N, C-alpha and C positions, 0 to 999 in steps of 0.2 A: 796184257792185263787179264787176270782171272776174275770172273764174275759168278755170283749166285743168285738164285731166285728166292725171294723171301715172300712167304704168304702168311697173312694174318697179323702183321705187325702193326700196332697203331702208333702213330708218330707222336711223342710226348709233348713236343713243343713246335713253335712257329719256326724256329731255327733249324730244326730237323727236317721239317718240311721244305723250307727254301734250299737246303743243302741237297736234299733228294732231287728237287726239280732242276737245279743246276746241273747235277751230274748227268740227268736223263737228257737234257738240252745238248750237252757236249756230245754225247754218244750219238745223237741223232744228226750231228753236223751242222747245228745252228742254234740260235737263241730261241728258247721256247716262248710260245705266245701266251697271252693271258688265258686263253681257252685251254691250252696245253697244261697249263699250271693247274686249273680247276679240275681238269680231268685226273691228273696224277694224284691230287688231294683226295679225290672221291675214291680212286682206286686203293689208295693206301688205307682207307677206312673200311673196304669192303672185302675184295678177294685177293688181288695180286699187286704188290708193289713192284715197281720196275727193276730191272737188274741193277744192282747197286755194287759199285766198285769195292774191291775187298777192303780198301782202306776205311770205307764208310760203315762197314758191317757193324762193327763194335759199338759205334755211337748209336745206331738205330736200335740195336738189340738192347743196349743198355737202358735207353730211354723207354722202350716198351716193357721191359721187365721191371723197372722202377716203377712205372705207372701201375702195373698189375699188382706189385707188392704193396704199394700204397693203397690201392682199392681193397685188397685182402686184409690189411692191417686195420684200415677203417671199419671194414665189415665185422672184423673180429672185435674190434673196440665197441662197436654198437652192439653186437651181441652179448658181450660181457656185461655192458651196461644194462641191458634190459634183463639179462639173468639176475644181475645183482639187485636190481630194482624189485624184481618178482620175489626174489628170496627175502628181501626186506619186508615186503608187502605181507608174505605168507608169515613171517616171523612175528610181524606187528599184530596180525590177526590172532596168531596163537598166544601172544602175550595178553592181548585184550581179553581173550576167552578165559585164560588162567586167572586174571584179575577179577573177571566177574564171578568165576566159580569160587574163588578164594572168599570174595565178599560174602556170597550166598551161603557158603560153609560157615563163615563167622557169625552170620546173622542166625542161622539155625542153631549153632551151638549156643548162642546167647539165649535164644527161645528155650531151648531145652534145659539150660542151666536155671533159667528163671522159673520154668515149670517145676523142675525138681526141687528147687528152693521153696516154692509155695506149697507143694505136696509135703515136705518135710515140716514146714511150719504148721500145716493142718494136722498132720499126725501128732505133732508135739502137743499142739492145742487139745486134741481129743484125748490124748494119754493122760493129760492132767485134769480132766474133767472128773467130777465126783459124782457119784450117783446119790439119789434122794436119801436112801436108806443109810449113808454114811453120816447123816446129820443126827444128833440127839435131839429128841423131841422136847419141846419147851411149851410152857403155858401160853406165852405170848411173844411176839417178835416186834422189834423196832423196824422201821423202814430201812435203816442202814444194815441191820442184820440180814433182812430179806435180800437186799442188794448184794451183800457179801456172798450169801449163798448162791445167787444167781450167777455171780461172776465165777464161781467155782464149778458150776454145773453147765454153762453155756460156753462153747468155744469161743476163745479170745475175739477171733476175727467176726463173730456174729453178735457178740454182746451188745454192741451199740445199738443195732437193729432191734434186738430183743427188748432192750431198756426203751427204746422210743415207743414201742407198741404198748409195754405194760404202764409207762408213764401216762400215755393217752387214755388208756382203758380204766385205770384203777389208782394212778399216782402211787403205786406200790403198796397198796392197801390189800392185803390177802384176804380181808373180810368184807371187801367192798361188794355191796349188793344193789342191783338196779331194781328198785321197787315196782316199775311197770312191766319189766320183761322177766325179771327173775335171774337175769345173768349174774355170775357170782365169781369173786376171787380175782386174782392178779390179772388174769387174761379175760375175765369177764365170759367165761364159759357159759354157753346157753343150750340146754339147761345146765346148771352147775353140777348136778350129780353125774354127768358123763366123765367127769375127772376121776371118778372112782375106778376107772381103768388103770389109773396110775397108783392108786393107794386108796385104802378105806378111810384114811384120815384127811382126805381131800378138803374138807372144811376148815380144818385147824393147822394144817402143816403146809407153809409156803413152799417147802422143798417138793412136796408131792404135786403141788400146783405147777411149779416150774418144770418139773418133769413132763407133766402132761401137756403144757403149753410148748415146749421144745418139740415134743413128739408131733403135735399137731401141726406145727409150722413147717417141720420138715417133711412130713408126709403130704401135706396139701400144696405147700409152696416150694418145697425143695430146700428151704433154710429159713432162718428168721429174717435175713435180709430180703429174700423173695417175698415174705409176707409182709414186710415193712413197704416195699415198692407198691404192692397191691393196695395196702392201707392208704399211702399216700394219694393214689388215684381214686380210691372209693370211700375213704374215711371208716372203712371196716375191713375185716379180714375173715 
């Protein structure tokens, strides 16, 4: 009976180990002892498996190769799973970053659109403002007429603030005079004659007074609303 030496085969099951032990025992001429079986099992796991009859080769080889193939397949599955998880993690991070950037872009676009809308409204308001010289001079003016002039001269978004100040200072009386200080006109300019920078008719023309008051508020407080904020905190401007 022909024999071969098999090195490095791992026995896949208890049945295969038992079969190998029995064959080795027969070849030695007796029944293997328990110690012999332990020795043969250890030898199969380490360096040299005893000579196996030709009829048992295929069973041992098949068991070993099957075990190796299963181990390789398991390792491949684990690697593929890990790779898929890593790819999913990277993709999720990319998606989150893209969503964040899209949200930031949308917010910025909305901010710019609102800014543009506000600037256009301000330009439209300024373009509709009339100059004091465009109003024909009259001998006298009612409160309603003075207010109508102011609405045409003061930017729309600043009118209410301008009106609040004038209402507190003179109740829209362009000839209002403070007997103790000498303050004069709609804005109670002190002294009154400094309104001459806007026109020689500052005493009788509310349009000239409005022109001066608007210029004063813009230069000192940035706008009528800036002047009104100061007035609220100090009761003067």
